[in-house]
C-alpha angles and dihedrals in degrees: 000000000000124000091250092053092050092053091048090054092049094048091045093051092049091049094049093047091048093052092043091055090048089054099223108135095188091056088048091053089049092051092048091050092049091050091051091052091049092051093045092048093047093050091047090050090052091051092050092046092051092049092051098046113087107220118190114234120253116274099052095112094078090047091052090051091049091049090050089054091051090051089054089057091048090050089061092060116102102183107093099215102059092033094057094046093049092044090053090052091050090051091051091053091047090052090051090051091053097042111030113205127175112240125197121187119208108208138169146119122297116286099021093111105254095155091046089053091053092048091049092048090051092046095228139079113275113219098156124107093217119116093215120074133170130234122190115236128184096204130095099021096326095292120171121239117234109221113206116202120203131207113202136181122246114295096009136098121209115254099165097064091040091057090063094057132079092217129032124201113200109203116207130177099210140338114350119277121216090256092053094046092050089048090054092051092047095049093047101039103034107018094036091218126165105241139194126184121216115196097209130186090036088150089073090070134066114263091250091050092049092063092043092054092045090052091048092053092049092048093050090051095046108133091020102061138017109252088239087066091065111074136171121231143159107212095180110015120201114263114252124229113246124193128196115209130205109251095220104037098029090224122133111258101174139012134183144164113266116208115225125214116251120263099224105129096100092057096041092050093048092049091052092046093052094046092046092053104030111018100105092051092045091048093052092045092051093050091046090053092046092051091048091049091047090049090052091050092047092048091050092050091047092047091051090050093049092045091054091051092045092049089050089053091049091050090051096050096041089054091051091048093046092051093046095050093040091054094048108026119190128212089255132013107274111197091186088069089065095045097104093053092046090053090053090048093053092049092048093051090047090056091050091054093044089246103115120196128212116235091250092052092049091050092051093047093046092050091047089051091056091047093049094047091050092050091048091051092246094143094054091042093052095044095047095044095047095043090050092049092049092046091052098044107023140030089219091089085090090068102095097216096049096073093042095046095048091043091053090049090048093053090048087053090053091049093049094047091047090054091049090050091051093050093046090052087060093252116184108253101174095092101003118145098158138026127215117282090227089071092057091047091052093049094046090051093047096045098045095069120119090239093058094045090049088062100032102050098048091049090055092044088056092049091050087055093236108160112255089210088076091086116124 
C-alpha cells in the first residue's frame, strides 16, 4: 500500500468515528461518499499517470554501459568531421533509450504503393513530403508508431532506413520477384529484422487470382516467415464505374467513378499484434545492433587516426636513421646502430595506440625485430632491392652511404609497420617481448613490391638531398 493510500485510510477512519460519535447518520453518509470519491479519484489519477509515463523496458542498463564505452572511443577522435557525425548518432541512440518509440519501416520497389499504404494506415490522405509519419496505437502504454517511408531507386529496396526500425513491412504488388525474395532472405538472415509482407494492389486481380497469389507468396516464404506475416491489402483500390439509369426509359442518365475505401485492416492488425507481443525485444535488439555498428565505425575512425599518427612517427624516425647512416656509412649495414631510435619509435607508437611499453619491453622487442629480420633475410633483401632500384634509376647508387642509409630506413619502416600490425590485431602488450614471425613475413612481402619501392626510395633520396638530376 502506498503512503498516500495509508493516509487516506487514516483520515477516513477518523472522520467516520467522529461522525459516528456525533450520531448524525446523514453526515456519516456524506463522509463515506466523499471518501469513496477520494479513493476513486486517486486510483484513476495513478492509472493515468502510469499510462502517460514512458518507462524503458528492462535490459537497458547493459546498452547504456555499451553506449558509454562507445562514447569514450568517440572522445579520443580529434578530426571534427567523423567525431561530430558519430557523436550525433550516439545522441540519437541515447534519446531512443530514454524515450522508447516503436518504428515501422515501409519498404518496397518503385510503384508498389508504399506511400498509399502509409496513408491508409493513418486513415487520412498524406500530402506531406516528410518521410516520417505517425500512426496511433493503443498498445504498450498508448505509444504512437513512427512510420518510416522509403524512396528507392529503380530495382533496389532500402536497407538503411529499414535497419533503424523494429519492424519492416515489405510491400509487393504481386508474386515475389527475385529482388524481393533476395531482400527477404537478406533482412532475415543477415540483418535479423522482423519482417511482414503486404500483398498490395490486390484489387487489380480477379478474386480467384488474389488467393492464388497470396498462397504462392506464403509458400515461397515457408520456413522464413509465419503465414500470418503475409497479408493481402488494397491501400488505394481502383475506383469503380457507377451508372444511374432512368426509371422509366431504362437508359443511363449519369455515370461517375466511385472511390472505394482502402482494405488495410489485415496489415494494421498484424502490425499491432507483433508490436504488442514482441516490441520490447525488437526494440532492445535494434538498439544493440545500432550500438555495435556505431562501435565498429568509431573503432575504424580511431584506428585510421592512430595509423596516420603512427605512420607519421615512422616517417620521422626513418628519415633520422637514413640521414645518420648516410652521413657515417659503415662497411656493412649495422642494424644495431639504429637500435636506440627503433626503441623510441616502438614506445611512441605504443603511446599512440594507448598500449604503452616499458623501456625494457621496447628494448627486448626491438632486439627481437633485428634478429627476426636477419633470419628472414630482410637485410640482404633490402640492400639488394634498393641498390638495384638506385642503379636502374639513379647514378647515386655509387655513393656508399646512399644504399646503406635508405636500407636502414627501409628496415625501420618494416619494423614500425610490423608493430602497428601487431597492435591492430589486438596483440597483448602487457608482457610482450616478441611478436609473431608471420607478421614480419607479411610486411616484408607487402613492402618489397616495385610499386612501394618506386615511392619509398625517391622520397628518401630527396630527404638526403641527392640531386634528382643525376638520373641516367
